[in-house]
N, C-alpha and C positions, 0 to 999 in steps of 0.2 A: 653138861647141861648148864645153861645160864639162866639167871633170874630175869623177870620182866623189867626190873630196874636196869640191869646191864644191857638188855636189848634196847631199851629206850635211849641209850647213849649213841646208838648207831644212827648216823645221819645218811639217809637215802634220798637221792635227788635224781630227777630226770635230766639227762644231758643230751645234746645234739652233737653227733660226731661231725665236725666240719673239715677234718683232714685225717686220713688214715694211710700209713705207709709201712712197709716192711722195715724193721730196724736193721740197718746195715751191720753185718758182722754176727747176726743171730739167725738161727734156723727156726726159732720158736716165736719171737716177739713181733707184735704189731704195735706201732706207735700211733696212738689216737690223740688228736687235739679235740677237746670236748668243750662245748659252749654251755655253760650253766646259766647264762643270762647275766643281767647286772644285779647280782646279789649284794646286799649291803655288807655281808661278811667276807667279801672278797673272793667268792668262788669263781666267778667270771670264766675265763678260759683256763683250762688245765691240760697238762700232758699226762696221759694215763696209758700204761702199757698193759697188753694182754698177751699171754703166752699160749695162743690157740692155733698157731700155724700148723702144728703137728697133728691137729684134728681136721685139717683140710680147709680151714678158714683163710680167706684172703682179705686184703684191705677193703675191697669193694663191698664185702658183706656188711661193713660197718658204716661206710661213708653216707652222709646225709640221712642217717637214721637215728632215732631216739632209743636210749637204753637207760636202765637203772644203774646208778653208781653209788658206792659208798664214798663219801667225800670227807669224812673226818678221821681217816686213818693217818698214822704217821707216814710221812713221805718215805719211799724206799728207793735206794739207789739201784738202777737197772742199767748195767753197762756204764755209759758215761753220762747218764741223765737220771733225774728223779721221776718216779711215778707218783703222781699226786692224788691217787685214789684207786678204786678197784671197780671194775665192771662186774655186775651180777649176771650169772648165767645159771641155767638149770639143765639137768640131764634127763633125757627121755626120748621116746619115739616121736613126739610131736613138738 
């Protein structure tokens, strides 16, 4: 469990996926180029990886669509690049 103060630190933004490709050399990763607009804090364009290919997702499921992303996580090395955030997803029938 986290406190409301800890949750308040999480930065969630809407981003538009302007490019989506399968990551070469990976069976799980999709590489997303996400546009967060001209934010004064430098969010702008970011590369964010999602490991959902094993669940049947393809790059076209993301392209030109808006999603929620966490944008203030520490960058994480994914193969030979850094993932600069995390896409939010939910589990369920709908």
